[in-house]
The first five atom37 places (N, CA, C, CB, O) and aatype in JSON, in Angstrom:
{
  "aatype": [20, 20, 20, 20, 20, 20, 20, 20, 20, 20, 20, 20, 20, 20, 20, 20, 20, 20, 20, 20, 20, 20, 20, 20, 20, 20, 20, 20, 20, 20, 20, 20, 20, 20, 20, 20, 20, 20, 20, 20, 20, 20, 20, 20, 20, 20, 20, 20, 20, 20, 20, 20, 20, 20, 20, 20, 20, 20, 20, 20, 20],
  "atom_mask": [
    [1, 1, 1, 1, 1],
    [1, 1, 1, 1, 1],
    [1, 1, 1, 1, 1],
    [1, 1, 1, 1, 1],
    [1, 1, 1, 1, 1],
    [1, 1, 1, 1, 1],
    [1, 1, 1, 1, 1],
    [1, 1, 1, 1, 1],
    [1, 1, 1, 1, 1],
    [1, 1, 1, 1, 1],
    [1, 1, 1, 1, 1],
    [1, 1, 1, 1, 1],
    [1, 1, 1, 1, 1],
    [1, 1, 1, 1, 1],
    [1, 1, 1, 1, 1],
    [1, 1, 1, 1, 1],
    [1, 1, 1, 1, 1],
    [1, 1, 1, 1, 1],
    [1, 1, 1, 1, 1],
    [1, 1, 1, 1, 1],
    [1, 1, 1, 1, 1],
    [1, 1, 1, 1, 1],
    [1, 1, 1, 1, 1],
    [1, 1, 1, 1, 1],
    [1, 1, 1, 1, 1],
    [1, 1, 1, 1, 1],
    [1, 1, 1, 1, 1],
    [1, 1, 1, 1, 1],
    [1, 1, 1, 1, 1],
    [1, 1, 1, 1, 1],
    [1, 1, 1, 1, 1],
    [1, 1, 1, 1, 1],
    [1, 1, 1, 1, 1],
    [1, 1, 1, 1, 1],
    [1, 1, 1, 1, 1],
    [1, 1, 1, 1, 1],
    [1, 1, 1, 1, 1],
    [1, 1, 1, 1, 1],
    [1, 1, 1, 1, 1],
    [1, 1, 1, 1, 1],
    [1, 1, 1, 1, 1],
    [1, 1, 1, 1, 1],
    [1, 1, 1, 1, 1],
    [1, 1, 1, 1, 1],
    [1, 1, 1, 1, 1],
    [1, 1, 1, 1, 1],
    [1, 1, 1, 1, 1],
    [1, 1, 1, 1, 1],
    [1, 1, 1, 1, 1],
    [1, 1, 1, 1, 1],
    [1, 1, 1, 1, 1],
    [1, 1, 1, 1, 1],
    [1, 1, 1, 1, 1],
    [1, 1, 1, 1, 1],
    [1, 1, 1, 1, 1],
    [1, 1, 1, 1, 1],
    [1, 1, 1, 1, 1],
    [1, 1, 1, 1, 1],
    [1, 1, 1, 1, 1],
    [1, 1, 1, 1, 1],
    [1, 1, 1, 1, 1]
  ],
  "atom_positions": [
    [[146.82, -135.74, -8.58], [147.45, -134.9, -7.58], [148.69, -135.59, -6.99], [146.45, -134.54, -6.47], [149.73, -134.97, -6.79]],
    [[148.56, -136.88, -6.73], [149.68, -137.63, -6.17], [150.82, -137.68, -7.17], [149.25, -139.05, -5.77], [151.99, -137.58, -6.8]],
    [[150.49, -137.84, -8.45], [151.51, -137.87, -9.5], [152.27, -136.54, -9.53], [150.87, -138.16, -10.88], [153.49, -136.52, -9.7]],
    [[151.54, -135.45, -9.37], [152.17, -134.13, -9.36], [153.2, -134.02, -8.24], [151.11, -133.02, -9.2], [154.32, -133.56, -8.47]],
    [[152.82, -134.45, -7.04], [153.74, -134.37, -5.9], [154.95, -135.28, -6.09], [153.02, -134.73, -4.6], [156.07, -134.9, -5.75]],
    [[154.74, -136.46, -6.62], [155.85, -137.38, -6.87], [156.83, -136.78, -7.88], [155.34, -138.73, -7.36], [158.04, -136.82, -7.68]],
    [[156.29, -136.24, -8.97], [157.16, -135.64, -9.99], [157.86, -134.39, -9.46], [156.35, -135.29, -11.24], [159.02, -134.16, -9.79]],
    [[157.17, -133.6, -8.67], [157.8, -132.41, -8.08], [158.94, -132.79, -7.16], [156.77, -131.58, -7.32], [160.01, -132.19, -7.21]],
    [[158.71, -133.78, -6.32], [159.76, -134.23, -5.41], [160.95, -134.8, -6.19], [159.22, -135.28, -4.43], [162.1, -134.54, -5.84]],
    [[160.67, -135.57, -7.23], [161.73, -136.14, -8.05], [162.55, -135.03, -8.71], [161.16, -137.08, -9.12], [163.78, -135.1, -8.74]],
    [[161.88, -134.01, -9.23], [162.59, -132.9, -9.86], [163.44, -132.14, -8.85], [161.59, -131.94, -10.53], [164.58, -131.79, -9.14]],
    [[162.89, -131.89, -7.65], [163.65, -131.18, -6.62], [164.88, -131.95, -6.18], [162.76, -130.91, -5.42], [165.92, -131.35, -5.89]],
    [[164.78, -133.26, -6.13], [165.91, -134.04, -5.64], [166.93, -134.38, -6.72], [165.41, -135.31, -5.03], [168.09, -134.67, -6.4]],
    [[166.54, -134.35, -8.0], [167.49, -134.78, -9.03], [167.9, -133.68, -10.01], [166.9, -135.91, -9.79], [169.0, -133.73, -10.56]],
    [[167.05, -132.69, -10.24], [167.35, -131.72, -11.29], [167.68, -130.32, -10.77], [166.2, -131.63, -12.22], [168.16, -129.48, -11.53]],
    [[167.42, -130.07, -9.53], [167.69, -128.75, -8.96], [169.08, -128.74, -8.35], [166.61, -128.37, -7.88], [169.46, -129.67, -7.63]],
    [[169.85, -127.7, -8.63], [171.18, -127.55, -8.04], [171.05, -126.7, -6.78], [172.18, -126.89, -9.06], [170.65, -125.54, -6.83]],
    [[171.38, -127.3, -5.67], [171.27, -126.62, -4.38], [172.62, -126.03, -4.0], [170.78, -127.59, -3.28], [173.67, -126.6, -4.29]],
    [[172.59, -124.87, -3.34], [173.84, -124.27, -2.87], [174.32, -125.03, -1.64], [173.63, -122.75, -2.53], [173.52, -125.67, -0.95]],
    [[175.62, -124.98, -1.36], [176.14, -125.66, -0.17], [175.56, -125.05, 1.11], [177.68, -125.6, -0.14], [175.2, -123.88, 1.15]],
    [[175.48, -125.88, 2.16], [174.9, -125.44, 3.43], [175.64, -124.24, 4.01], [174.91, -126.6, 4.43], [175.01, -123.34, 4.57]],
    [[176.96, -124.21, 3.88], [177.72, -123.08, 4.44], [177.36, -121.77, 3.74], [179.24, -123.34, 4.32], [177.26, -120.73, 4.39]],
    [[177.16, -121.83, 2.44], [176.78, -120.63, 1.7], [175.36, -120.19, 2.07], [176.88, -120.88, 0.19], [175.07, -119.0, 2.17]],
    [[174.48, -121.16, 2.27], [173.11, -120.84, 2.69], [173.11, -120.17, 4.06], [172.25, -122.11, 2.71], [172.35, -119.23, 4.29]],
    [[173.95, -120.65, 4.97], [174.03, -120.06, 6.31], [174.57, -118.63, 6.24], [174.91, -120.91, 7.22], [174.06, -117.74, 6.91]],
    [[175.6, -118.42, 5.42], [176.15, -117.06, 5.27], [175.12, -116.12, 4.7], [177.4, -117.08, 4.37], [174.98, -114.98, 5.15]],
    [[174.38, -116.58, 3.7], [173.35, -115.75, 3.09], [172.25, -115.42, 4.09], [172.75, -116.45, 1.86], [171.72, -114.31, 4.11]],
    [[171.9, -116.4, 4.92], [170.87, -116.18, 5.94], [171.32, -115.12, 6.93], [170.56, -117.49, 6.68], [170.52, -114.26, 7.33]],
    [[172.58, -115.16, 7.33], [173.11, -114.16, 8.26], [173.07, -112.77, 7.62], [174.56, -114.51, 8.7], [172.69, -111.8, 8.27]],
    [[173.46, -112.68, 6.36], [173.44, -111.39, 5.66], [172.02, -110.85, 5.59], [174.03, -111.54, 4.23], [171.8, -109.66, 5.83]],
    [[171.07, -111.69, 5.27], [169.67, -111.26, 5.19], [169.16, -110.82, 6.55], [168.78, -112.38, 4.63], [168.46, -109.81, 6.66]],
    [[169.51, -111.55, 7.6], [169.07, -111.2, 8.95], [169.65, -109.84, 9.38], [169.49, -112.29, 9.96], [168.94, -109.01, 9.94]],
    [[170.93, -109.63, 9.1], [171.55, -108.34, 9.46], [170.91, -107.21, 8.67], [173.07, -108.38, 9.18], [170.61, -106.16, 9.24]],
    [[170.71, -107.4, 7.37], [170.08, -106.37, 6.55], [168.67, -106.07, 7.06], [170.03, -106.8, 5.08], [168.26, -104.91, 7.09]],
    [[167.93, -107.09, 7.45], [166.57, -106.91, 7.94], [166.56, -106.06, 9.21], [165.9, -108.26, 8.21], [165.73, -105.16, 9.36]],
    [[167.47, -106.34, 10.12], [167.56, -105.56, 11.37], [167.94, -104.12, 11.06], [168.59, -106.2, 12.34], [167.35, -103.19, 11.61]],
    [[168.92, -103.92, 10.18], [169.34, -102.56, 9.83], [168.21, -101.79, 9.14], [170.59, -102.59, 8.93], [168.01, -100.61, 9.41]],
    [[167.49, -102.46, 8.27], [166.37, -101.81, 7.57], [165.27, -101.43, 8.56], [165.81, -102.72, 6.47], [164.68, -100.35, 8.46]],
    [[164.98, -102.33, 9.51], [163.97, -102.03, 10.53], [164.4, -100.84, 11.38], [163.73, -103.27, 11.43], [163.57, -99.99, 11.71]],
    [[165.66, -100.76, 11.73], [166.15, -99.61, 12.51], [166.06, -98.32, 11.7], [167.61, -99.84, 12.95], [165.71, -97.27, 12.24]],
    [[166.37, -98.39, 10.41], [166.27, -97.2, 9.56], [164.83, -96.72, 9.46], [166.83, -97.49, 8.17], [164.57, -95.52, 9.53]],
    [[163.89, -97.64, 9.29], [162.48, -97.27, 9.22], [162.03, -96.66, 10.55], [161.6, -98.5, 8.86], [161.29, -95.68, 10.57]],
    [[162.47, -97.25, 11.65], [162.13, -96.72, 12.97], [162.65, -95.29, 13.13], [162.71, -97.62, 14.07], [161.93, -94.42, 13.62]],
    [[163.9, -95.06, 12.73], [164.47, -93.72, 12.88], [163.76, -92.7, 12.0], [165.96, -93.75, 12.53], [163.5, -91.57, 12.44]],
    [[163.43, -93.07, 10.78], [162.7, -92.15, 9.9], [161.33, -91.84, 10.49], [162.56, -92.75, 8.47], [160.88, -90.7, 10.46]],
    [[160.67, -92.85, 11.02], [159.36, -92.66, 11.65], [159.47, -91.71, 12.83], [158.78, -94.0, 12.1], [158.63, -90.82, 13.0]],
    [[160.5, -91.88, 13.65], [160.68, -91.0, 14.82], [160.96, -89.56, 14.39], [161.84, -91.51, 15.7], [160.44, -88.62, 15.0]],
    [[161.76, -89.39, 13.34], [162.06, -88.03, 12.85], [160.78, -87.36, 12.37], [163.12, -88.07, 11.71], [160.52, -86.2, 12.7]],
    [[159.98, -88.08, 11.59], [158.72, -87.5, 11.12], [157.78, -87.22, 12.28], [158.05, -88.44, 10.12], [157.09, -86.2, 12.29]],
    [[157.73, -88.11, 13.27], [156.87, -87.9, 14.42], [157.27, -86.63, 15.17], [156.91, -89.12, 15.36], [156.42, -85.81, 15.51]],
    [[158.55, -86.48, 15.43], [159.02, -85.29, 16.15], [158.8, -84.03, 15.32], [160.52, -85.43, 16.5], [158.41, -82.98, 15.85]],
    [[159.05, -84.13, 14.02], [158.83, -82.97, 13.15], [157.38, -82.54, 13.12], [159.3, -83.28, 11.75], [157.08, -81.35, 13.19]],
    [[156.47, -83.49, 13.02], [155.04, -83.16, 13.0], [154.58, -82.62, 14.34], [154.22, -84.37, 12.62], [153.75, -81.71, 14.39]],
    [[155.1, -83.16, 15.44], [154.75, -82.63, 16.76], [155.19, -81.18, 16.87], [155.4, -83.47, 17.88], [154.43, -80.34, 17.36]],
    [[156.39, -80.86, 16.43], [156.87, -79.48, 16.49], [156.03, -78.58, 15.59], [158.35, -79.41, 16.08], [155.71, -77.44, 15.96]],
    [[155.67, -79.07, 14.41], [154.85, -78.29, 13.49], [153.49, -77.97, 14.09], [154.68, -79.04, 12.17], [153.04, -76.83, 14.03]],
    [[152.82, -78.97, 14.68], [151.5, -78.74, 15.24], [151.56, -77.94, 16.54], [150.8, -80.05, 15.49], [150.57, -77.29, 16.9]],
    [[152.67, -77.96, 17.25], [152.84, -77.14, 18.44], [152.94, -75.67, 18.1], [154.07, -77.57, 19.21], [152.69, -74.82, 18.96]],
    [[153.29, -75.34, 16.86], [153.34, -73.94, 16.45], [151.95, -73.3, 16.47], [153.95, -73.81, 15.05], [151.84, -72.08, 16.61]],
    [[150.91, -74.09, 16.34], [149.55, -73.56, 16.23], [148.78, -73.63, 17.52], [148.81, -74.3, 15.17], [147.58, -73.37, 17.53]],
    [[149.42, -73.98, 18.63], [148.73, -74.02, 19.93], [148.63, -72.66, 20.53], [149.43, -74.95, 20.9], [148.07, -72.51, 21.62]]
  ]
}
């Protein structure tokens, strides 16, 4: 098990090409913005369906 971790760490530090920190930060910001926009879109769709179903069931009162 220890050999596995040593080899994994060696591979990560010597054979993996990492993106520059500035690019990683930009990508993180893009993902965060997309996540917020997607959450707002899901919220709005949920509200539309909620209001639509309330109106539909109010027809039968």
